[in-house]
N, C-alpha and C positions, 0 to 999 in steps of 0.2 A: 443099399439093403438088400441086396440080391442073394447074399450069403446069409441071410436071416440075421444080420446085426440089429441089435436092439437100437430103437430111436432115442435119443438123449432126453434126459427129464429136464425139460425147461422150467419146472417150477424151483429145482435146486440150480442156483447160477453157477456154482463152484463145478458141479458136474459137467454142464454142457460146454463151459469155458474150458475145461481140461480135457475134454475128448480130443484125440488126435485124429487128424485126416489121414495121414500116413503112419499106421501103427501096428503093434504087434498082433499076431493074430489072435490071441486069447486075452489081451489086455488092451482095451480100448483108450486108456489113460498112458500107455508107454508108447514112445515114438518108435518107428521103424528103424532098427540099429544099422550101422554101417555094414556089417558083414551080410546082412540080408539083402541090401540094396546091391553090393556086389554079385552076390549070388544070382541076382535075378539080371543083371545088366550084362555080366562078362559072357555068358552064353551068346547073347544077341551079337555082341561085338565080334566073337570067334565065327559065328556063322556067316559073317560079312566081311571075313579076313581082314578084321581091323585090330591092330595091336596098338594099345594105349597104355601109357603109363598111369594117367589118373582116370579112373573108370568113373566114379560118381560126378567127377566135375569136368568130363569130356564135353557135355553140352554146353557149359558155360564158356570153355575156350572156343569151341566151333561157332557158337553163336556170336562170339566178339569178332572172329575172323569173318564171318558172313556178313556181319552189320558193316565192318570196314569195307569190304567188296561193293556194298549197297550204297556207299558214301552217305550212311548215317553219321551225323555229327559226334565228335568224341564226347561232348558233355553229354549228349543223350545217350551214348552207350555206356557212360559212367552211371549216369541216373538209372536206366533200365536194370544195370547188373548190380546196384547198390554197392557201386565202387566209390561213389562221391560221398564223402564223410564232413562235407561242410556244415555249418551249423544252421544255415538257411534249409538245406534238405534234411537234416536230422530233426529240426525243432518246428519249422514253420511250412515247408512245402509239401504238397501232398503226396510228391516223389513219383508221380505217374508221368512217365516220359511217351506222351502221346505221339509226337513225331515218330520216334523209332519205333512204336508199336504199329502204327500206319504202314511204315514202310518195310518192316518184317513181314506185314501180312499181304504186302503187294499191292497197297493203295497208292503209293506216291507220298512225298512229303506235304503236300499242300492239304490244308483241313477242307472238310466239306465234300470230299470226293469219295468216301468210302461207302460201301453198302454190299449188303449180301442178298442175292436173288432169293434166298430160301425164305427171307422174312416177310415175302409177299403174302403168305398166309399165317395168320395166328392160329395155333392149335386149339381145338375146342377145351372147354373147361373139363369135360368129362375124362379126356385124355391127360390133361396137366395134373389133375388131382390123384392119378394113378401113381404119380410121383411124389414122394414125400407125403403119403396119405395123412399122416398126422399132422402136417404144417398148420393148418387152420385153427386146430386145437391149440397147438404150441405158441401161435401169434396171440390167440386171445390170454393166454396165460402171461405173457411179458407185456401185454398192454395192460392188464389189471395191475401187474406188480410194477407199472412204470419202468420196466427194464429196457432203457433206449438201446443198449447193445443188442439185447435179444431181438427187439423188434427189427434192428436194422438187419440181422443175420437172417430173420424169417423172410424179410422182404428180398434180400439175396438170393435165398433158396427158392422163392416164388418166382423170381426172374430167371433162374437156372433152369426151372421146370420148361419154360418156354424154350430156351437156347437149347437144352438137350434134344428136345422134340425136333426143333427145326434142323439140327445138325444131323440128327439121325436119318432124316430122309434123304441126305446125299452120302453120308458115311455107310449106310446100309448097301448102297450099290457099290461102293468103292472096296468095302470089306465084308462080303455077304457070309462069310463063314465064322464070324465072330460068335462066341457062346452068349454074347450079351443079347444078342436078337432072339434068344429062345425063351425069355422071360417077359412077363406084361410090364410095360402095356404094348412092346414091341412086336409081340407075337400074336395081336389081336387084328381082327377084320377092320377095327374102327381106324386102328394106325396105318393099315395098308390104304385105306380109302383117303386119310388125310395126306399120306405121301403122295398118293396119285393126284390130288387137287393141287398140292405144292408144283409137281412137275407140269401139271398142265399149264397152271398160272405162269410159270417161269417161260414156258415156250410161246404162249400166246401174248402177255403183255408183262414183261419184267418190271417195268416201271409205270406203275398206275397210281394216279391220283395221290393222295396223301402219304402214300408209302414212299413216292419219289423224292417228296421234300424231306421225310423223314430219314430216308438213307442217304440222299446224296447231298442234302442241304441241312445237316442238323443246326448248324449255328444259326441258320435263319429261324429254324424252328424254337430255339432258345431265345432269340431276339423277339419274336412274336410274342412268347409267353412273357418275357420282360416288358414289352411295351403294354400288353394285355394288363399286367399287375400294377404297372404305373398308373394307366389310365384309370383303373379301378380305384386307386388310392386317391388320385386327383378328383375323382367323381366324389367320392366319399367326403373329402375335405370340403368340396364345394356345396355337398348337400348339408355339411354342418353348419358352415358359414350361412347358407341360406334360412336354416331353421333359426339360427341367432337372430338374424335380421327380422325375420317374422316375428319372433317374439318379442323384438324391440318395437316394430310397428305397432303391434297389439297392445304394447304396453302404454305407447304414447295415445293411442286411440282411447284407451280406457282410462287415461290419466284422470286424477281427481281436480285437476285445474281446467278440465274441460278437453275438447277434442283438438291437440295440437296441430294435427295436421289440417284440419278445416281451418284453424285461425290462420295458418300460413296460408292457405289457398285464399281466405279472403283479402289477406294483404298483397298477394302476388296479384289477384285479377285486375286491380286498377293499373299496376304497372305494366301488365301483359297488353292492356287496351291501349295504353298511351304508346308502346312499342309500336303496336299494330296500327295506330293513327299516323305514326311517323313513317312507318314503312309504307301504308297505302297511301300515302298523301291527303289522308283525312285532316290531318293537322300540317298545315302549311310550315316549311322550314327551308332553309336556305342551303342546308347540307343533306344530301341524299344518302341514306343508309342503304347498303346492298346487302341483302340476306339470301342464303342458300335456299333452294326449293323446299327443303325439307322443314326449315324453320316457319316458311310462308304457310306449309300445310297445317302446322301445329298452331300458328296463330290465326289462321282461319276458322278455329276451332272455338276461340274466344268469343263469346257474344258481344255484339256491339249495337248502340242505339241506330246506327244507320249501316246500311248495306256495304259489305266491304268492297273496296275497288281494287280489281286485280292488278297485280304488279306486272308490268311488262319485263321480262327477263330474258337475257340471251342465252343460248346454249353455254357460252363460258361461264356466265354467271351462275348457272344451275349446276354445273361440274365442279367449279371452285369456289372456296369461300372467299369473300373479298370484303377487307376492311374499308371503312369510309376513308374518302379522300380529303380529309380535314388538313389544313396547313400543317405541313411537316414540321415547322418551327415549335407547334404547339402540341404535336402528338408525341406520346413516347415512343422512344427508340426502340427499335425490335432487331433480332438477328438477321432479317431479311425483309426489307420493305416493299410491300406491295401496294400499287396504286392503280388506278383505271384512266388510261386516256380517253376523256369524253368524247373526243372528237372522232378518234379511230379505233375505240373500244379495244385498245391492246393494253394488256398490263405492262406496268413499268416494274422491273425486278431489280433489286441491287443485291448483290453477293456480299456476305459479310465475312471477314478473315476471323471473328472471335471464335475461340473454342473449336477451332477445327480438327476434324479427324477423319478417317475414312468411313468409320462407322456413321458419324453425323453427315457426311458427304453423301454416303448411300441414303440415308434418310430423307435428306434435302431432295435428292434426286427422284425417289420414288413416292414419297409420302407428303413431303413439304415440312417445314421447320415452323413449330408453334409458336405463337407472339408469347414472350415471357410473361405479360401482364395479362392478357386475356385468355391465353392458351388456345387461340383460335389457330388451326392449321393454315399455312401459307399456300402457295401455289407450290406443286411439284414441278420439277424441271422437265420431266418426260411430258407431263400435261400441257406445259407452255410450248414446247418444242412441237408435240403433236399437233396442237391447235393452231398456233400462230406461225409456225415455221421459224424463220429467221427474222421476223418483224419484231418480236420482243427483246432480242439482244442487239439491236442496233446502236444503243446509247454506247459512249466511250467506255471501255475498260470490260463490258458486260461480255462481248464475244470471245476475248481472250480468256477470262476466266472460265467461261463455259466449256472452252477447246481443252483446258487443263483438267477440269472434272470430267469431260465426257472420256478423255484418255484412261482415267483412271478406273471409270466405271466399266468400260469395254473391257479393260484386262481384269478387272474384279469378276465380271459375268464369265470371262474364258476361264479362270481359276475354278469357279463354281462348277463349271462343265467338266473340267478336267478332273477335279477331285471327286465329282459327283456329290456335292453337298449345298445345301441352300445358299443364296447369295448373301443373306445376312451373316451367315457362318464364315463365308469367304472374306467378307468386309472385316469380320473380327480378327481372323488370322493375319489379314494384309496389315491391319492396324498394330498389333501386337508385334510383328515383324518391325514395322516402322519404328515402334518405340525402343525396342531392342538395338536398332542400329543408329544410335546417337540422334534420336527423335529426328529422323530425316524430315525435312519439309515437303509440303505435298508439292510445292512447285518444283523441287528437286527430283521428286518421284516421278512426276509428269515428264519431266525432261528426259530422265533415264529411259521410261517407257516409250517416248517417243523416239529414241535411238535404238529401240527394241534390245536393250541389253536384258541378257538372262540372269535375273535377279535371283531365281529361286531354283534353279537347276532343271533338269529335265522331268517334264511332267509335273512341275511345282512341287517337286519332292520335299523342299525345305518348308515349305508352307503346310504340308500334309502331316507333318510330324508336331505341329504347333498345337498346343492345346488351347481351345477357346474359353478365355476367361474374362472377356470383355462384358 
């Protein structure tokens, strides 16, 4: 609008959409013709002793050759030059060759490394609004008309305000004689002050705080925003479920059939008293039930006719949940049987080969496998090894099974460190790989790991490309 060009009328969609960026001098709706482009470019080439057959397309040819010199991939050159006419690019892709754009700008091919030091200072609104002064009014018009394209265009113009001012702080020093600098806001004292602030900030601290993240690590910023949005959605879901649960509890409490929760409490208290009596030996029994410390704390809250007798529990009993040592012939079978050697206070653990997978093996090692009937967690292998050393795996067969599992777990944790992912994710990737390799048995996998076979390539590259679906 330096030459007095009229701002487009955004109330008329056809008018602003038909306005040309490169247009004839007296007609904003007529594109700039080929002769006018040649007339503007040819004197520049002649002044630099350049003889070119194609004047208007000279930059496209030179850019392609320059891109080849920079080792920009051919596919990226085709995409950035719009020479790729595949259906994907034409109908579905955004068409933005980001890698080529980074390399042309001198930032390298890797994402997350590009930044502009002049972005360290955001220009004040008083300066920004001097560029496109009618922009806010136009944005309100497009918003009221629900013109999505118009709103997007206005937002792009608002972003361009900042870019233009930030670029001007550098370009003014490189090209001080441009007539562009003789008009507002570039000829104002306010812009000169802003330019001085930018230069000072660049000299003192070019990478400061959040600006460093925004410029050098844009992908991390996007990831943080995605995680924030995901957490917000999850919390909203939990709030909704909690509200539904509260409504259900209130409905039960106000039920016409009486206080349902009170009835449940009335029936459960005698049962709790009996269980407490068995646990504290107030009720004589030939079988001792071992409870975790958390359960004892809850049971001590139940009123009783006699004073509770504290249970003597060892540190191992407090850390792990220990089912009763009833005759194994009468007890239901579980995936891993846990008993207590009364004399030595060492758990007796038996591995099970049912439903084995690397994911289940990792769960058994770190959390313990729940009993299929009672859902009570068993002993984690880590806990047994840390607490009892080798004493718990002295029975026949236990030591070999433990060694095989430990070999897989050690490799699993090495994979997690190499790929920088959680151990549970590493277990999922390894299990999916095992299933796609003729369902390789865990014993076979352990033997291959013992021989230090390189199963997944350098830096576990084969596992890195496996998507976790387990």
